[in-house]
C-alpha positions in Angstrom: 0.0 0.0 0.0 1.7 3.2 -1.2 1.4 5.9 1.4 1.2 8.8 -1.1 -1.6 7.2 -3.1 -3.5 6.3 0.1 -3.1 9.8 1.5 -4.4 11.3 -1.8 -7.4 9.0 -1.7 -8.1 9.9 1.9 -7.9 13.6 1.0 -10.4 13.0 -1.8 -12.9 11.5 0.7 -12.3 14.3 3.1 -12.8 16.9 0.4 -16.2 15.4 -0.3 -17.2 15.6 3.4 -15.7 19.1 4.2 -18.6 21.1 2.8 -20.9 19.5 5.4 -18.4 20.0 8.2 -17.7 23.6 7.2 -21.4 24.4 7.0 -21.5 23.8 10.8 -18.2 25.7 11.5 -15.9 22.6 11.5 -13.4 20.8 9.5 -11.1 17.7 9.5 -7.4 17.3 9.1 -5.4 14.2 8.1 -2.7 13.8 10.7 -1.1 10.5 9.7 -1.5 7.1 8.0 0.3 4.3 9.6 -0.1 0.6 8.7 -3.9 0.3 8.2 -4.8 3.1 10.6 -5.8 6.7 9.7 -5.5 9.4 12.3 -7.6 12.5 11.9 -8.1 15.7 13.9 -11.5 17.4 14.0 -11.2 21.2 13.9 -13.4 24.2 14.8 -16.9 23.5 16.0 -16.5 19.8 15.3 -14.0 19.4 18.2 -16.6 20.3 20.8 -19.8 19.1 19.1 -21.8 16.4 20.9 -22.3 14.7 17.5 -18.6 14.5 16.7 -18.3 10.8 17.5 -21.2 10.0 15.2 -19.7 12.2 12.5 -16.4 10.4 12.8 -17.8 6.9 12.8 -20.9 7.2 10.5 -19.5 9.8 8.1 -15.8 10.0 7.9 -14.7 6.5 8.9 -17.4 4.9 6.7 -16.4 7.0 3.7 -12.7 6.2 4.1 -13.2 2.5 4.5 -15.5 2.3 1.5 -13.0 4.1 -0.7 -10.0 2.3 0.7 -10.9 -1.2 1.9 -7.3 -1.8 3.2 -7.9 0.8 5.9 -9.0 -1.0 9.1 -9.1 1.8 11.6 -9.9 5.5 11.7 -8.9 7.3 14.9 -9.5 10.8 16.2 -6.5 12.5 17.8 -6.3 15.8 19.6 
């Protein structure tokens, strides 16, 4: 799994989700990709939103895993 290609695909997925996050005053940042784990940081209003875990699991993680089946884990970091 080539890291640059994987990062590019992840960024594509995130770009598709960003308009929804930004509409609520938030955003997401790709922190790292190691082995089969993606680490992301929620930004802005998303950091303190009560729905952030649902956004991470049902929206972001699902989108990444669907686009890149090799990814097994998506984690939020601070």
